[in-house]
PDB file of N, H, CA, C and O in Angstrom:
ATOM      1  N   UNK A   1     -72.557 145.290  34.860  1.00  0.00           N
ATOM      2  CA  UNK A   1     -71.207 145.140  34.311  1.00  0.00           C
ATOM      3  C   UNK A   1     -70.855 143.649  34.277  1.00  0.00           C
ATOM      4  O   UNK A   1     -71.032 142.928  35.259  1.00  0.00           O
ATOM      5  N   UNK A   2     -70.369 143.225  33.155  1.00  0.00           N
ATOM      6  H   UNK A   2     -70.225 143.811  32.357  1.00  0.00           H
ATOM      7  CA  UNK A   2     -70.015 141.817  33.004  1.00  0.00           C
ATOM      8  C   UNK A   2     -68.656 141.548  33.623  1.00  0.00           C
ATOM      9  O   UNK A   2     -67.814 142.439  33.739  1.00  0.00           O
ATOM     10  N   UNK A   3     -68.466 140.299  34.016  1.00  0.00           N
ATOM     11  H   UNK A   3     -69.151 139.576  33.922  1.00  0.00           H
ATOM     12  CA  UNK A   3     -67.225 139.926  34.695  1.00  0.00           C
ATOM     13  C   UNK A   3     -66.013 140.099  33.785  1.00  0.00           C
ATOM     14  O   UNK A   3     -64.965 140.579  34.218  1.00  0.00           O
ATOM     15  N   UNK A   4     -66.164 139.701  32.509  1.00  0.00           N
ATOM     16  H   UNK A   4     -67.015 139.311  32.157  1.00  0.00           H
ATOM     17  CA  UNK A   4     -65.003 139.817  31.616  1.00  0.00           C
ATOM     18  C   UNK A   4     -64.670 141.283  31.346  1.00  0.00           C
ATOM     19  O   UNK A   4     -63.506 141.607  31.114  1.00  0.00           O
ATOM     20  N   UNK A   5     -65.661 142.178  31.370  1.00  0.00           N
ATOM     21  H   UNK A   5     -66.607 141.914  31.559  1.00  0.00           H
ATOM     22  CA  UNK A   5     -65.368 143.606  31.241  1.00  0.00           C
ATOM     23  C   UNK A   5     -64.583 144.103  32.452  1.00  0.00           C
ATOM     24  O   UNK A   5     -63.666 144.915  32.325  1.00  0.00           O
ATOM     25  N   UNK A   6     -64.958 143.602  33.629  1.00  0.00           N
ATOM     26  H   UNK A   6     -65.703 142.942  33.732  1.00  0.00           H
ATOM     27  CA  UNK A   6     -64.236 143.981  34.846  1.00  0.00           C
ATOM     28  C   UNK A   6     -62.781 143.513  34.771  1.00  0.00           C
ATOM     29  O   UNK A   6     -61.862 144.232  35.161  1.00  0.00           O
ATOM     30  N   UNK A   7     -62.592 142.280  34.254  1.00  0.00           N
ATOM     31  H   UNK A   7     -63.339 141.696  33.937  1.00  0.00           H
ATOM     32  CA  UNK A   7     -61.227 141.764  34.094  1.00  0.00           C
ATOM     33  C   UNK A   7     -60.424 142.635  33.138  1.00  0.00           C
ATOM     34  O   UNK A   7     -59.265 142.954  33.405  1.00  0.00           O
ATOM     35  N   UNK A   8     -61.038 143.017  32.028  1.00  0.00           N
ATOM     36  H   UNK A   8     -61.979 142.758  31.811  1.00  0.00           H
ATOM     37  CA  UNK A   8     -60.335 143.872  31.068  1.00  0.00           C
ATOM     38  C   UNK A   8     -59.971 145.203  31.709  1.00  0.00           C
ATOM     39  O   UNK A   8     -58.868 145.713  31.513  1.00  0.00           O
ATOM     40  N   UNK A   9     -60.902 145.762  32.476  1.00  0.00           N
ATOM     41  H   UNK A   9     -61.798 145.347  32.635  1.00  0.00           H
ATOM     42  CA  UNK A   9     -60.637 147.051  33.130  1.00  0.00           C
ATOM     43  C   UNK A   9     -59.491 146.927  34.138  1.00  0.00           C
ATOM     44  O   UNK A   9     -58.631 147.804  34.222  1.00  0.00           O
ATOM     45  N   UNK A  10     -59.489 145.831  34.898  1.00  0.00           N
ATOM     46  H   UNK A  10     -60.187 145.119  34.829  1.00  0.00           H
ATOM     47  CA  UNK A  10     -58.414 145.616  35.867  1.00  0.00           C
ATOM     48  C   UNK A  10     -57.061 145.499  35.156  1.00  0.00           C
ATOM     49  O   UNK A  10     -56.068 146.083  35.591  1.00  0.00           O
ATOM     50  N   UNK A  11     -57.036 144.751  34.078  1.00  0.00           N
ATOM     51  H   UNK A  11     -57.843 144.277  33.724  1.00  0.00           H
ATOM     52  CA  UNK A  11     -55.788 144.582  33.328  1.00  0.00           C
ATOM     53  C   UNK A  11     -55.330 145.915  32.746  1.00  0.00           C
ATOM     54  O   UNK A  11     -54.138 146.224  32.749  1.00  0.00           O
ATOM     55  N   UNK A  12     -56.277 146.701  32.248  1.00  0.00           N
ATOM     56  H   UNK A  12     -57.245 146.451  32.246  1.00  0.00           H
ATOM     57  CA  UNK A  12     -55.960 148.007  31.673  1.00  0.00           C
ATOM     58  C   UNK A  12     -55.407 148.943  32.748  1.00  0.00           C
ATOM     59  O   UNK A  12     -54.394 149.612  32.540  1.00  0.00           O
ATOM     60  N   UNK A  13     -56.081 148.984  33.901  1.00  0.00           N
ATOM     61  H   UNK A  13     -56.904 148.441  34.070  1.00  0.00           H
ATOM     62  CA  UNK A  13     -55.617 149.847  34.990  1.00  0.00           C
ATOM     63  C   UNK A  13     -54.236 149.430  35.471  1.00  0.00           C
ATOM     64  O   UNK A  13     -53.386 150.278  35.743  1.00  0.00           O
ATOM     65  N   UNK A  14     -54.009 148.112  35.575  1.00  0.00           N
ATOM     66  H   UNK A  14     -54.699 147.423  35.353  1.00  0.00           H
ATOM     67  CA  UNK A  14     -52.708 147.621  36.024  1.00  0.00           C
ATOM     68  C   UNK A  14     -51.629 147.987  35.001  1.00  0.00           C
ATOM     69  O   UNK A  14     -50.517 148.355  35.377  1.00  0.00           O
ATOM     70  N   UNK A  15     -51.952 147.888  33.732  1.00  0.00           N
ATOM     71  H   UNK A  15     -52.856 147.589  33.427  1.00  0.00           H
ATOM     72  CA  UNK A  15     -51.000 148.267  32.696  1.00  0.00           C
ATOM     73  C   UNK A  15     -50.655 149.741  32.755  1.00  0.00           C
ATOM     74  O   UNK A  15     -49.496 150.124  32.599  1.00  0.00           O
ATOM     75  N   UNK A  16     -51.668 150.570  32.981  1.00  0.00           N
ATOM     76  H   UNK A  16     -52.610 150.259  33.108  1.00  0.00           H
ATOM     77  CA  UNK A  16     -51.415 152.007  33.094  1.00  0.00           C
ATOM     78  C   UNK A  16     -50.557 152.305  34.312  1.00  0.00           C
ATOM     79  O   UNK A  16     -49.659 153.144  34.251  1.00  0.00           O
ATOM     80  N   UNK A  17     -50.830 151.620  35.423  1.00  0.00           N
ATOM     81  H   UNK A  17     -51.560 150.939  35.473  1.00  0.00           H
ATOM     82  CA  UNK A  17     -50.046 151.833  36.649  1.00  0.00           C
ATOM     83  C   UNK A  17     -48.592 151.422  36.427  1.00  0.00           C
ATOM     84  O   UNK A  17     -47.674 152.128  36.845  1.00  0.00           O
ATOM     85  N   UNK A  18     -48.382 150.273  35.765  1.00  0.00           N
ATOM     86  H   UNK A  18     -49.127 149.699  35.425  1.00  0.00           H
ATOM     87  CA  UNK A  18     -47.016 149.831  35.475  1.00  0.00           C
ATOM     88  C   UNK A  18     -46.299 150.843  34.598  1.00  0.00           C
ATOM     89  O   UNK A  18     -45.122 151.135  34.809  1.00  0.00           O
ATOM     90  N   UNK A  19     -47.013 151.377  33.612  1.00  0.00           N
ATOM     91  H   UNK A  19     -47.969 151.140  33.440  1.00  0.00           H
ATOM     92  CA  UNK A  19     -46.419 152.359  32.707  1.00  0.00           C
ATOM     93  C   UNK A  19     -46.026 153.623  33.470  1.00  0.00           C
ATOM     94  O   UNK A  19     -44.941 154.168  33.267  1.00  0.00           O
ATOM     95  N   UNK A  20     -46.914 154.080  34.343  1.00  0.00           N
ATOM     96  H   UNK A  20     -47.795 153.637  34.507  1.00  0.00           H
ATOM     97  CA  UNK A  20     -46.594 155.273  35.146  1.00  0.00           C
ATOM     98  C   UNK A  20     -45.381 155.017  36.032  1.00  0.00           C
ATOM     99  O   UNK A  20     -44.505 155.874  36.151  1.00  0.00           O
ATOM    100  N   UNK A  21     -45.328 153.842  36.653  1.00  0.00           N
ATOM    101  H   UNK A  21     -46.040 153.146  36.556  1.00  0.00           H
ATOM    102  CA  UNK A  21     -44.188 153.521  37.507  1.00  0.00           C
ATOM    103  C   UNK A  21     -42.898 153.472  36.699  1.00  0.00           C
ATOM    104  O   UNK A  21     -41.855 153.944  37.151  1.00  0.00           O
ATOM    105  N   UNK A  22     -42.977 152.898  35.498  1.00  0.00           N
ATOM    106  H   UNK A  22     -43.824 152.515  35.131  1.00  0.00           H
ATOM    107  CA  UNK A  22     -41.780 152.795  34.655  1.00  0.00           C
ATOM    108  C   UNK A  22     -41.296 154.183  34.253  1.00  0.00           C
ATOM    109  O   UNK A  22     -40.096 154.458  34.271  1.00  0.00           O
ATOM    110  N   UNK A  23     -42.239 155.062  33.889  1.00  0.00           N
ATOM    111  H   UNK A  23     -43.213 154.840  33.875  1.00  0.00           H
ATOM    112  CA  UNK A  23     -41.869 156.425  33.505  1.00  0.00           C
ATOM    113  C   UNK A  23     -41.255 157.151  34.699  1.00  0.00           C
ATOM    114  O   UNK A  23     -40.250 157.849  34.563  1.00  0.00           O
ATOM    115  N   UNK A  24     -41.869 156.980  35.870  1.00  0.00           N
ATOM    116  H   UNK A  24     -42.686 156.414  35.981  1.00  0.00           H
ATOM    117  CA  UNK A  24     -41.359 157.648  37.071  1.00  0.00           C
ATOM    118  C   UNK A  24     -39.944 157.172  37.378  1.00  0.00           C
ATOM    119  O   UNK A  24     -39.085 157.977  37.738  1.00  0.00           O
ATOM    120  N   UNK A  25     -39.692 155.858  37.239  1.00  0.00           N
ATOM    121  H   UNK A  25     -40.390 155.204  36.946  1.00  0.00           H
ATOM    122  CA  UNK A  25     -38.347 155.338  37.501  1.00  0.00           C
ATOM    123  C   UNK A  25     -37.345 155.878  36.493  1.00  0.00           C
ATOM    124  O   UNK A  25     -36.216 156.205  36.859  1.00  0.00           O
ATOM    125  N   UNK A  26     -37.743 155.975  35.224  1.00  0.00           N
ATOM    126  H   UNK A  26     -38.660 155.709  34.927  1.00  0.00           H
ATOM    127  CA  UNK A  26     -36.805 156.464  34.225  1.00  0.00           C
ATOM    128  C   UNK A  26     -36.526 157.944  34.441  1.00  0.00           C
ATOM    129  O   UNK A  26     -35.412 158.400  34.183  1.00  0.00           O
ATOM    130  N   UNK A  27     -37.518 158.710  34.911  1.00  0.00           N
ATOM    131  H   UNK A  27     -38.423 158.339  35.120  1.00  0.00           H
ATOM    132  CA  UNK A  27     -37.297 160.126  35.212  1.00  0.00           C
ATOM    133  C   UNK A  27     -36.349 160.267  36.395  1.00  0.00           C
ATOM    134  O   UNK A  27     -35.495 161.154  36.407  1.00  0.00           O
ATOM    135  N   UNK A  28     -36.496 159.401  37.382  1.00  0.00           N
ATOM    136  H   UNK A  28     -37.189 158.681  37.372  1.00  0.00           H
ATOM    137  CA  UNK A  28     -35.624 159.442  38.555  1.00  0.00           C
ATOM    138  C   UNK A  28     -34.224 158.920  38.238  1.00  0.00           C
ATOM    139  O   UNK A  28     -33.317 159.052  39.060  1.00  0.00           O
ATOM    140  N   UNK A  29     -34.036 158.333  37.063  1.00  0.00           N
ATOM    141  H   UNK A  29     -34.772 158.226  36.395  1.00  0.00           H
ATOM    142  CA  UNK A  29     -32.748 157.754  36.720  1.00  0.00           C
ATOM    143  C   UNK A  29     -32.535 156.419  37.394  1.00  0.00           C
ATOM    144  O   UNK A  29     -31.402 155.954  37.525  1.00  0.00           O
ATOM    145  N   UNK A  30     -33.622 155.801  37.823  1.00  0.00           N
ATOM    146  H   UNK A  30     -34.542 156.178  37.716  1.00  0.00           H
ATOM    147  CA  UNK A  30     -33.549 154.529  38.540  1.00  0.00           C
ATOM    148  C   UNK A  30     -34.223 153.476  37.672  1.00  0.00           C
ATOM    149  O   UNK A  30     -35.430 153.548  37.443  1.00  0.00           O
ATOM    150  N   UNK A  31     -33.473 152.513  37.193  1.00  0.00           N
ATOM    151  H   UNK A  31     -32.493 152.454  37.379  1.00  0.00           H
ATOM    152  CA  UNK A  31     -34.010 151.542  36.235  1.00  0.00           C
ATOM    153  C   UNK A  31     -34.614 150.323  36.910  1.00  0.00           C
ATOM    154  O   UNK A  31     -34.502 149.211  36.392  1.00  0.00           O
ATOM    155  N   UNK A  32     -35.250 150.513  38.054  1.00  0.00           N
ATOM    156  H   UNK A  32     -35.341 151.415  38.475  1.00  0.00           H
ATOM    157  CA  UNK A  32     -35.951 149.402  38.670  1.00  0.00           C
ATOM    158  C   UNK A  32     -35.329 148.907  39.957  1.00  0.00           C
ATOM    159  O   UNK A  32     -35.967 148.151  40.690  1.00  0.00           O
ATOM    160  N   UNK A  33     -34.090 149.311  40.261  1.00  0.00           N
ATOM    161  H   UNK A  33     -33.572 149.925  39.665  1.00  0.00           H
ATOM    162  CA  UNK A  33     -33.478 148.921  41.524  1.00  0.00           C
ATOM    163  C   UNK A  33     -33.847 149.968  42.561  1.00  0.00           C
ATOM    164  O   UNK A  33     -33.182 150.997  42.675  1.00  0.00           O
ATOM    165  N   UNK A  34     -34.904 149.705  43.315  1.00  0.00           N
ATOM    166  H   UNK A  34     -35.444 148.868  43.222  1.00  0.00           H
ATOM    167  CA  UNK A  34     -35.461 150.703  44.215  1.00  0.00           C
ATOM    168  C   UNK A  34     -34.512 151.127  45.320  1.00  0.00           C
ATOM    169  O   UNK A  34     -34.587 152.262  45.790  1.00  0.00           O
ATOM    170  N   UNK A  35     -33.619 150.238  45.747  1.00  0.00           N
ATOM    171  H   UNK A  35     -33.558 149.315  45.366  1.00  0.00           H
ATOM    172  CA  UNK A  35     -32.724 150.558  46.855  1.00  0.00           C
ATOM    173  C   UNK A  35     -31.674 151.579  46.451  1.00  0.00           C
ATOM    174  O   UNK A  35     -31.224 152.362  47.287  1.00  0.00           O
ATOM    175  N   UNK A  36     -31.279 151.584  45.196  1.00  0.00           N
ATOM    176  H   UNK A  36     -31.645 150.948  44.516  1.00  0.00           H
ATOM    177  CA  UNK A  36     -30.184 152.452  44.777  1.00  0.00           C
ATOM    178  C   UNK A  36     -30.522 153.917  45.013  1.00  0.00           C
ATOM    179  O   UNK A  36     -29.693 154.667  45.528  1.00  0.00           O
ATOM    180  N   UNK A  37     -31.729 154.332  44.643  1.00  0.00           N
ATOM    181  H   UNK A  37     -32.402 153.723  44.224  1.00  0.00           H
ATOM    182  CA  UNK A  37     -32.126 155.727  44.829  1.00  0.00           C
ATOM    183  C   UNK A  37     -32.126 156.121  46.293  1.00  0.00           C
ATOM    184  O   UNK A  37     -31.691 157.218  46.643  1.00  0.00           O
ATOM    185  N   UNK A  38     -32.613 155.230  47.158  1.00  0.00           N
ATOM    186  H   UNK A  38     -32.967 154.339  46.874  1.00  0.00           H
ATOM    187  CA  UNK A  38     -32.667 155.516  48.594  1.00  0.00           C
ATOM    188  C   UNK A  38     -31.260 155.624  49.166  1.00  0.00           C
ATOM    189  O   UNK A  38     -30.974 156.538  49.940  1.00  0.00           O
ATOM    190  N   UNK A  39     -30.383 154.703  48.794  1.00  0.00           N
ATOM    191  H   UNK A  39     -30.615 153.960  48.166  1.00  0.00           H
ATOM    192  CA  UNK A  39     -29.001 154.721  49.288  1.00  0.00           C
ATOM    193  C   UNK A  39     -28.294 155.985  48.811  1.00  0.00           C
ATOM    194  O   UNK A  39     -27.580 156.627  49.582  1.00  0.00           O
ATOM    195  N   UNK A  40     -28.486 156.342  47.552  1.00  0.00           N
ATOM    196  H   UNK A  40     -29.066 155.820  46.926  1.00  0.00           H
ATOM    197  CA  UNK A  40     -27.866 157.535  46.986  1.00  0.00           C
ATOM    198  C   UNK A  40     -28.322 158.777  47.741  1.00  0.00           C
ATOM    199  O   UNK A  40     -27.511 159.643  48.067  1.00  0.00           O
ATOM    200  N   UNK A  41     -29.619 158.861  48.019  1.00  0.00           N
ATOM    201  H   UNK A  41     -30.277 158.157  47.754  1.00  0.00           H
ATOM    202  CA  UNK A  41     -30.171 159.994  48.757  1.00  0.00           C
ATOM    203  C   UNK A  41     -29.574 160.067  50.160  1.00  0.00           C
ATOM    204  O   UNK A  41     -29.227 161.151  50.630  1.00  0.00           O
ATOM    205  N   UNK A  42     -29.454 158.926  50.830  1.00  0.00           N
ATOM    206  H   UNK A  42     -29.736 158.046  50.448  1.00  0.00           H
ATOM    207  CA  UNK A  42     -28.873 158.899  52.176  1.00  0.00           C
ATOM    208  C   UNK A  42     -27.424 159.354  52.163  1.00  0.00           C
ATOM    209  O   UNK A  42     -26.994 160.065  53.072  1.00  0.00           O
ATOM    210  N   UNK A  43     -26.665 158.960  51.153  1.00  0.00           N
ATOM    211  H   UNK A  43     -27.014 158.382  50.415  1.00  0.00           H
ATOM    212  CA  UNK A  43     -25.265 159.371  51.049  1.00  0.00           C
ATOM    213  C   UNK A  43     -25.179 160.879  50.886  1.00  0.00           C
ATOM    214  O   UNK A  43     -24.345 161.521  51.523  1.00  0.00           O
ATOM    215  N   UNK A  44     -26.022 161.450  50.047  1.00  0.00           N
ATOM    216  H   UNK A  44     -26.700 160.929  49.530  1.00  0.00           H
ATOM    217  CA  UNK A  44     -26.021 162.905  49.838  1.00  0.00           C
ATOM    218  C   UNK A  44     -26.344 163.628  51.146  1.00  0.00           C
ATOM    219  O   UNK A  44     -25.670 164.591  51.510  1.00  0.00           O
ATOM    220  N   UNK A  45     -27.372 163.162  51.847  1.00  0.00           N
ATOM    221  H   UNK A  45     -27.920 162.380  51.552  1.00  0.00           H
ATOM    222  CA  UNK A  45     -27.752 163.793  53.120  1.00  0.00           C
ATOM    223  C   UNK A  45     -26.610 163.678  54.128  1.00  0.00           C
ATOM    224  O   UNK A  45     -26.321 164.633  54.849  1.00  0.00           O
ATOM    225  N   UNK A  46     -25.965 162.519  54.181  1.00  0.00           N
ATOM    226  H   UNK A  46     -26.200 161.744  53.595  1.00  0.00           H
ATOM    227  CA  UNK A  46     -24.847 162.304  55.103  1.00  0.00           C
ATOM    228  C   UNK A  46     -23.706 163.280  54.815  1.00  0.00           C
ATOM    229  O   UNK A  46     -23.138 163.864  55.738  1.00  0.00           O
ATOM    230  N   UNK A  47     -23.373 163.455  53.540  1.00  0.00           N
ATOM    231  H   UNK A  47     -23.834 162.980  52.790  1.00  0.00           H
ATOM    232  CA  UNK A  47     -22.290 164.368  53.153  1.00  0.00           C
ATOM    233  C   UNK A  47     -22.644 165.799  53.544  1.00  0.00           C
ATOM    234  O   UNK A  47     -21.794 166.530  54.053  1.00  0.00           O
ATOM    235  N   UNK A  48     -23.889 166.203  53.311  1.00  0.00           N
ATOM    236  H   UNK A  48     -24.579 165.609  52.898  1.00  0.00           H
ATOM    237  CA  UNK A  48     -24.316 167.564  53.657  1.00  0.00           C
ATOM    238  C   UNK A  48     -24.241 167.775  55.173  1.00  0.00           C
ATOM    239  O   UNK A  48     -23.763 168.811  55.634  1.00  0.00           O
ATOM    240  N   UNK A  49     -24.710 166.797  55.940  1.00  0.00           N
ATOM    241  H   UNK A  49     -25.098 165.955  55.566  1.00  0.00           H
ATOM    242  CA  UNK A  49     -24.680 166.918  57.405  1.00  0.00           C
ATOM    243  C   UNK A  49     -23.239 167.007  57.899  1.00  0.00           C
ATOM    244  O   UNK A  49     -22.935 167.830  58.763  1.00  0.00           O
ATOM    245  N   UNK A  50     -22.351 166.174  57.365  1.00  0.00           N
ATOM    246  H   UNK A  50     -22.599 165.506  56.663  1.00  0.00           H
ATOM    247  CA  UNK A  50     -20.950 166.204  57.775  1.00  0.00           C
ATOM    248  C   UNK A  50     -20.314 167.547  57.420  1.00  0.00           C
ATOM    249  O   UNK A  50     -19.540 168.089  58.209  1.00  0.00           O
ATOM    250  N   UNK A  51     -20.631 168.088  56.247  1.00  0.00           N
ATOM    251  H   UNK A  51     -21.260 167.648  55.607  1.00  0.00           H
ATOM    252  CA  UNK A  51     -20.063 169.365  55.826  1.00  0.00           C
ATOM    253  C   UNK A  51     -20.561 170.502  56.720  1.00  0.00           C
ATOM    254  O   UNK A  51     -19.794 171.406  57.051  1.00  0.00           O
ATOM    255  N   UNK A  52     -21.816 170.467  57.107  1.00  0.00           N
ATOM    256  H   UNK A  52     -22.439 169.733  56.839  1.00  0.00           H
ATOM    257  CA  UNK A  52     -22.384 171.538  57.929  1.00  0.00           C
ATOM    258  C   UNK A  52     -21.907 171.457  59.375  1.00  0.00           C
ATOM    259  O   UNK A  52     -21.758 172.484  60.038  1.00  0.00           O
ATOM    260  N   UNK A  53     -21.669 170.253  59.864  1.00  0.00           N
ATOM    261  H   UNK A  53     -21.790 169.419  59.326  1.00  0.00           H
ATOM    262  CA  UNK A  53     -21.276 170.105  61.268  1.00  0.00           C
ATOM    263  C   UNK A  53     -19.788 170.388  61.463  1.00  0.00           C
ATOM    264  O   UNK A  53     -19.331 170.524  62.598  1.00  0.00           O
ATOM    265  N   UNK A  54     -19.038 170.477  60.387  1.00  0.00           N
ATOM    266  H   UNK A  54     -19.409 170.367  59.465  1.00  0.00           H
ATOM    267  CA  UNK A  54     -17.625 170.830  60.465  1.00  0.00           C
ATOM    268  C   UNK A  54     -16.787 169.652  60.854  1.00  0.00           C
ATOM    269  O   UNK A  54     -15.567 169.772  60.966  1.00  0.00           O
TER     270      UNK A  54
END
């Protein structure tokens, strides 16, 4: 395998990974701000726990 072929493969794989990540973020409704989804999830869990504990 030639070195430039390896470089092309690495670039291709990285591009595919970026595309998958972008699609996953758009499906989650998160446009790249990773903290927002985590904070939102924590708020939901907190509300559920407070509601259940009375």
